[in-house]
N, C-alpha and C positions, 0 to 999 in steps of 0.2 A: 191953909190958903182959903180966902173968902171966895164967894161965887163970882164976884166982879173980877177978882184976880185970875180966876180960872178962865173966865171968858176972854180976858185980855191975852192970856197965854195962848189960848186956842186961836185967837185972831192972828197973833204974831206968827204962830206956826203955819196957819193957812196962807198968810202973806208970803212967808218964806218959800212955801211950796209953789205958789203962783209965780213968784219971781224966778224960781228955778225953771219952771215950764216955759216962761217967757224967753229965758236965755236959750232954751232948746228950739225956739221958733214956734212954740204953740201959743196961739193968740188968746185962747180962752177955753173954758169948759162949759158943757151943757148940763143943766140941772134936770131936764125932763126925764122921767123914768125910762122912756124908750131908748135913751142914749146909754143907759147903764145895762141894758139887757143884751145878751149875746144873740146875734142875728145870723140868719143863713146867708151864705154868699149870694151876691146879686146874680152871678152866673154859675150854673152848675158845673162841677168838675167833669170834663169830658170823659166818656167811656168809649173804649175801642173794642172792636170785635176780636182783635188779635194783637199780639205784641208787635207783629209786623206793621199793622196799622198805626200803633202808637209810635214806633220808630219813624215812620214816614211823617207823622205829625211833628216830631222833634226836628226832623230834617227840614220840613217846611218852615218851622219857626226860625231855624238857623238861616235859611235863605240860600239861594243859589249863588248870590254875589255878596256875601256878608261883608260889611264895612265897619264892624264894631271896633276893630283895632287897626293899627297902622299897616298891618301886613298886606292889606288889599292895595296899598300904594307902593309896595316894595317888590313887585314882580311876580307875585303868586298868579298862577293861571286859573286855578279853580279850587273850590272848597272840597276837601277830601273827608267825607263824613265817617263812614264805617261800613263793614261788609261782613256777611256771614249769616249764621242761623240766629234769628231774633229770639229763639227760645233756648239758646245754648247753655249748657252747664259750665262751659269753660270760656272765659273771655281773656283776650290778650290786649294790653294797653301799652302803646309805645309813646314816643316823645312827640314827633311831628312828621308830616309828610316830607319825603325827599324829592329829588328831581323826577324820578320815574313815577312816583305817586302823584306828583303835581300834574304830570302829563296825562296819566291814565285815570285819575280820579278815584283811585282805590288804595287803601293802605297796604304797605308791605308787598310790593310787586317787583321791586328791584332784586339785586343779589341777596340782600339781607332778607327780603321777603321769601325768596326761594329757599333759603336756609330755614326760615321759620316754618315753611310748609313741611320740610323734612322733619323738623322737631315735632310738629303736630302728628305727623305720620308715625313717629317713633313710639307713640303711646296708642297706636291703633285707632287714630281718629283721622278724619279728612279735614281739609281746610274749610269746607262748607259745613262741617259739624260745629265749628266754633264761631265766636264773634270777635272781630278785630277792629280796634279803634286807636286813636291817638289822643293825647292830652289836648293838643291844639289841632285845628283842622286845615290850616294853611301853611305852606312851606315858608320858613324863615329864609331870608337871603343868605346864600352861602352855606346853608344847612347849619347856621349858628343855633345855639340854644334859644328856646323861646324866652322872651323877657316877661317880667312879672305882670305888666299891664296886659300883655297878650294872653297869658294864662288866665288872668282874672276874667277876661271877657269870654273865654272859650270853655273853661272847665265846667260851668253849669250845664252845658250841653253834654259833656261826657258823663256827668253825674246822672243826667236824665237817661242816657243810654244804658248805664249800669242798672239803674232802678227799673228800667223797662225790661231789659233782658233777664235780670234776676239770676245771674250765674251763681253756681256754687263755689267756683274758684276763679279768681282773677290773677293772672300772671302779669306783673309789672315788668316790662322789658327795659332794662337799663337803669342807670343812676337817676336820670332826670325824671322819668315816669314814676319810679319808686319814691323818690324824694317828694315829688309833687303830691302824689296820692296820700302819702303817710305824713306829710307836713313835717319833714325831718331834714336835717342837713347831714345826717350820717352817710358815710360813703357806702356804695353798693357792696363792698367787701365786708362791711360790718352787718348789713341787714340781709344779705343773701344767705339762704339756708335757714331762715326763720319764717314763721307764719304769723299773720296778723288778721284779726277780725276787722272786716271793712264792709260797711253797708250790707249786712246780712250775708256776706261772702267771706271766704278765706283768701287773703291776698298773699301771694308768694312772689317776692322779688327775685329776679334772676338777671343774668347778663343779656345785653342786647345782641341780636344776631349780627349786627355790624361789628360789634366788638369781637365776636367769635371768628369772623372773617380775618381779623387782624391778629387774633390770639387763639389759634386752634386748640391750644392746651386747656383752655377754659371750658371746652365742650363737655368734659367729664363732669364738671360741677353742674352744668345745665342739665345733663342727663340725670344726675341725682335729684335735682329739683323736679324734673318732669316725672320721675318715678313716684315722687311724693304726690304730685298732682294726680297721677293715675290712681294711686291708692285712695285718695280722698274721693275722687269721682266714683270709684268702685265701692265706696262705703267701708273701706278697710282702715279708716283712721281711728 
């Protein structure tokens, strides 16, 4: 291939690249050297004195009257953020607030929450020793499952909660929370009893306390899951 042919081929290739970028909505490129160099962020990443301060910042970013999804128009009373020890080794993640949580502004305070407290105490911990949150922060009408657009808007705040608390173990309570965190459609009966690596933690799916209220026979399996949680926290894994 001659030099002219090589130049023509290079121009054609460059033109194809530019047309592709144009289709993506990119209007052009800059040739100045400074546009090719990696630069520092214009604003420094904030540093916090404690994980509690960092969680407060996440809460402030979420806002007291979040309107990112349609749930703020469907009867929710307040945003239910999270509660507990901001430096907890153990974190519980549920699906969404229920009626009691919507009134009190705290996750897991109804009958299912009372059972969760007993589950926590069964491994010699107190409720204030752990951190508790939900995938979404507002109550869906009629306690229906959260919808994909609602999860999409809310789960980044859950991820920030997890990354701030930095738990050793995350217990996903129920099918919806487990499927959402693990990006799976497998039923809870298939993933319960297994362990998953998740955001520098070990994730253990188990049954939701509300399910245990309806199906007390499943408490034995949850107890097996919690014994495994206790062993991991004790370093016996």
